[in-house]
C-alpha positions, -999 to 999 in steps of 0.1 A, spaced: -32 -216 662 1 -231 656 20 -261 670 54 -256 686 81 -279 700 94 -264 732 125 -278 748 151 -272 774 186 -286 782 196 -271 815 176 -292 839 184 -328 828 179 -347 860 154 -374 868 118 -364 869 121 -336 845 106 -326 811 130 -322 783 104 -312 756 68 -309 746 46 -301 716 22 -273 725 -5 -254 708 -2 -216 710 -9 -184 690 28 -173 690 63 -185 699 62 -162 729 30 -178 742 44 -212 736 75 -203 756 53 -197 787 35 -231 786 48 -256 812 48 -291 798 35 -306 830 6 -282 835 -24 -287 812 -37 -252 818 -39 -220 797 -22 -195 822 15 -188 817 44 -198 839 52 -174 867 90 -171 858 98 -152 890 85 -180 911 102 -206 889 136 -190 893 132 -193 931 121 -229 932 148 -253 945 133 -282 926 116 -279 893 106 -304 865 113 -277 838 139 -250 834 140 -219 856 142 -190 832 122 -180 802 153 -176 780 162 -213 786 132 -225 766 139 -233 729 109 -228 706 105 -242 671 73 -239 650 64 -273 637 30 -268 620 -6 -256 621 -31 -268 647 -67 -279 639 -91 -249 642 -107 -263 673 -75 -269 692 -71 -249 725 -38 -235 737 -18 -259 759 1 -291 759 -4 -317 731 22 -342 742 52 -340 766 84 -359 771 90 -367 808 121 -384 821 109 -404 851 133 -413 878 
């Protein structure tokens, strides 16, 4: 497992996530992790694109992914820490 920093810059309003560090097997898996959902299943991007309000970006290609390191062997996929801009 690897650690990735995911970020987005298109939804910068109050009550939104701008970034997170996540544990995933690949950059593609990291891209599908929502910073506010501490679960293993991926984002439903079709549903996200139709949501009027979201705390994250609306399209998969709006997520920037950067590998930052290796996770401990026992770490499960998901969010390690997230940056939330409260309003």
